[in-house]
C-alpha positions in Angstrom: 8.2 -20.7 -3.5 10.9 -19.9 -5.5 13.5 -17.6 -3.9 16.0 -18.0 -6.6 14.6 -17.7 -10.3 17.8 -19.0 -12.0 21.7 -19.0 -11.7 24.4 -17.6 -14.0 27.7 -19.1 -12.6 28.4 -17.5 -9.2 25.4 -14.9 -9.8 21.7 -15.7 -8.6 18.7 -13.8 -9.8 16.4 -13.5 -6.5 12.5 -13.5 -7.0 12.3 -10.8 -4.5 15.0 -8.6 -5.9 13.7 -9.0 -9.3 10.0 -8.2 -8.6 11.2 -5.3 -6.2 13.2 -3.5 -9.3 9.8 -4.3 -11.6 7.6 -2.6 -9.2 9.8 0.4 -9.2 10.3 0.5 -12.8 6.6 0.4 -13.7 5.4 2.6 -11.0 7.9 5.1 -12.2 6.7 4.8 -15.5 2.9 5.8 -14.2 4.3 8.8 -12.4 6.1 9.9 -15.5 3.2 9.6 -17.7 0.9 11.7 -15.6 3.8 14.1 -14.9 4.2 14.5 -18.6 0.8 15.6 -19.1 1.4 18.5 -16.6 5.2 19.2 -18.0 6.2 18.6 -14.7 8.5 15.5 -15.3 11.4 16.3 -13.4 9.7 17.9 -10.4 7.3 14.9 -9.7 10.0 12.0 -10.5 12.2 13.7 -8.2 9.3 13.5 -5.6 8.7 10.1 -6.3 12.2 8.8 -6.0 12.9 10.4 -2.8 9.4 9.3 -1.5 10.0 5.6 -2.6 13.4 5.7 -1.2 12.4 6.7 2.2 9.3 4.1 2.0 11.5 1.3 1.3 14.0 2.2 4.2 11.1 2.6 6.6 9.3 -0.5 5.5 12.3 -2.6 5.9 13.2 -1.1 9.5 9.7 -1.7 10.6 9.8 -5.3 9.1 13.2 -6.0 11.1 11.7 -4.7 14.4 8.7 -6.9 14.1 10.8 -9.9 13.1 13.7 -9.2 15.6 14.3 -12.9 16.8 14.9 -13.6 12.9 17.6 -10.5 12.7 19.0 -10.0 16.0 22.5 -8.1 15.6 23.4 -9.5 12.3 23.5 -6.3 10.3 24.3 -7.8 6.8 20.8 -9.4 7.0 19.4 -5.7 7.4 20.9 -4.7 4.2 20.8 -7.9 1.9 17.0 -7.4 1.0 17.1 -9.9 -1.5 18.6 -12.6 0.3 16.7 -11.9 3.6 13.7 -10.3 2.0 10.6 -8.8 3.8 8.8 -5.3 4.0 6.3 -3.9 6.3 3.3 -2.2 4.1 2.1 0.0 6.9 5.6 1.1 8.0 6.5 2.0 4.6 3.3 3.8 4.1 3.7 5.7 7.3 7.3 6.7 6.5 6.5 7.4 3.0 3.3 9.6 3.7 5.4 11.8 6.6 7.9 12.2 4.2 6.0 13.1 1.1 3.7 15.5 3.1 7.1 17.5 4.4 8.8 17.4 1.0 5.7 18.8 -0.9 5.5 21.6 1.4 9.2 22.4 1.0 8.9 22.2 -2.8 5.5 23.8 -2.9 4.0 20.6 -4.8 0.3 20.2 -4.0 0.4 17.5 -1.6 -3.2 16.0 -2.3 -2.8 16.1 -6.1 0.4 14.3 -6.0 -1.0 11.7 -3.5 -3.7 10.6 -5.8 -1.1 9.9 -8.7 1.0 8.1 -6.1 -1.8 5.8 -5.0 -2.2 4.8 -8.5 1.7 4.2 -8.9 1.7 2.7 -5.4 -0.9 0.1 -6.0 0.8 -1.1 -9.2 4.0 -1.1 -7.0 2.5 -3.4 -4.5 1.2 -5.8 -7.1 4.7 -7.0 -7.8 6.1 -6.4 -4.4 3.6 -8.7 -3.0 4.4 -11.7 -5.8 8.0 -11.2 -5.1 7.7 -11.7 -1.1 5.6 -14.6 -2.0 8.1 -16.2 -4.2 11.0 -15.3 -1.9 9.5 -16.6 1.4 9.3 -13.5 3.0 5.7 -14.0 4.4 3.1 -16.8 4.5 -0.3 -17.5 5.8 -1.8 -20.3 8.4 -1.7 -23.8 7.5 -4.6 -25.1 5.5 -5.6 -27.8 2.9 -7.5 -25.6 0.7 -7.1 -25.8 -3.1 -5.0 -22.6 -2.9 -1.9 -23.7 -1.0 1.9 -23.4 -1.0 4.7 -25.3 0.7 7.1 -23.3 2.8 10.9 -24.4 2.4 11.6 -25.8 5.8 8.3 -26.3 7.3 5.7 -29.4 7.0 2.4 -29.0 5.6 0.6 -26.5 3.4 0.0 -22.6 3.8 -2.0 -19.7 2.7 -0.2 -18.0 -0.1 -1.5 -14.6 1.7 0.8 -12.4 -0.4 -0.7 -13.6 -3.6 -4.2 -12.8 -2.4 -2.9 -9.3 -1.5 -1.4 -9.0 -5.2 -4.8 -9.8 -6.5 -6.5 -7.5 -4.5 -4.2 -4.6 -5.5 -4.5 -5.9 -9.2 -8.4 -5.1 -8.6 -7.7 -1.9 -6.5 -5.3 -0.6 -9.4 -8.0 -1.3 -12.4 -10.7 0.6 -9.9 -8.0 3.8 -9.2 -7.1 3.9 -13.0 -11.0 4.4 -14.1 -11.5 7.0 -10.9 -8.6 8.9 -11.5 -9.2 9.9 -14.9 -13.0 10.5 -13.9 -11.8 12.5 -10.9 -9.8 15.1 -13.5 -12.7 14.8 -15.9 -15.5 15.7 -13.4 -13.1 18.0 -11.2 -13.4 16.1 -7.8 -11.6 17.6 -5.0 -8.0 16.6 -4.7 -7.2 13.8 -2.4 -10.4 11.6 -2.8 -8.4 9.1 -4.8 -5.7 9.0 -2.2 -8.5 8.3 0.7 -9.8 5.7 -1.7 -6.8 3.9 -2.2 -6.0 4.0 1.8 -9.6 2.8 2.7 -9.4 -0.4 0.6 -5.6 -0.8 1.6 -6.4 -0.8 5.0 -9.7 -3.2 4.7 -7.3 -5.4 2.6 -4.6 -5.4 5.5 -7.3 -6.1 8.0 -9.0 -8.9 6.3 -6.0 -10.9 5.4 -4.4 -10.5 8.8 -6.9 -13.2 9.8 -5.0 -15.8 7.6 -1.5 -14.7 8.8 0.6 -16.1 11.9 1.5 -13.2 14.4 3.7 -12.9 17.7 1.5 -10.3 19.4 -2.2 -10.1 19.7 -4.2 -7.2 21.5 -7.9 -7.7 22.3 -7.7 -10.6 19.6 -6.2 -8.3 16.6 -2.7 -8.2 15.7 -0.7 -5.0 15.5 -1.1 -4.6 12.0 -4.8 -5.0 12.1 -5.1 -2.2 14.9 -3.0 0.1 12.6 -5.0 -0.9 9.5 -8.3 0.2 11.5 -6.6 3.6 12.2 -6.0 3.9 8.5 -9.7 3.0 7.5 -10.8 5.4 10.1 -8.7 8.3 9.0 -9.3 7.3 4.9 -13.2 7.7 6.0 -12.5 11.2 7.6 -10.3 12.4 4.7 -12.9 11.2 2.1 -15.7 13.0 4.1 -13.6 16.1 4.4 -12.3 16.3 0.7 -15.7 15.3 -1.2 -17.7 17.6 1.5 -20.1 14.9 2.1 -21.1 16.0 5.4 -22.3 19.3 4.0 -24.4 17.5 1.5 -26.1 15.6 4.6 -26.7 18.7 6.2 -28.0 20.7 3.4 -30.3 17.5 3.0 -31.5 17.5 6.5 -32.0 21.4 6.5 -34.2 21.0 3.2 -36.1 18.3 4.8 -36.7 20.5 8.3 -37.8 23.5 5.9 -40.3 21.3 4.3 -41.6 19.9 7.6 -41.8 23.3 8.9 -43.7 24.7 5.9 -46.0 21.8 5.9 -46.8 22.5 9.8 -47.2 26.4 9.1 
């Protein structure tokens, strides 16, 4: 953990704040790059800025609710994100998704097309956000004596650096989406498939790594985040099936086999 990177006089540079700023700048560059290719820089950047703002606010609100004993009625803690770091990935995703859908309809932006681009930009942002959360001490895993372990200020023993695990999984996902997005446009895949892949692997990552985290509330042996992750995974599978029309391919395959069998019997 390294909450403060360095101090210049009375000013301190916080790890979480720095990496949060980096995540926004780099992800904005990704959106700008693809928007420039379509000559829609202003339209896409406006949509991304507003969506990012809503995502950040909703992520913070949900995090505060989930960790209410740590915040209580101390309003300054709600606002000072760099000094009291912590964001809810699922809370931000839900808030951002709803806002983007409504904003896209109002501005007549193709929702799934833009969601595909945001999936790539969002994955890149999450890499740096998770690193910032780990350094800032916003989250940690259960106690461990494994090779990969970190100390937590004010706590004895060693703990899983779960946010670094997540950062690594998002790095792999970013590389995958970077390859698939170009291929999707070249092969003219239906819009929304990349977004479905992003949602699926994000849900799987959250569900799996939650077993290494400490939670206050469990339901049927699963944390609240794991239940939401399962909902995201299920939704992404249906979305992928619908956008790729894979179910039609299966139906056509079975119809073809049925006709072949009928012809043989006849």
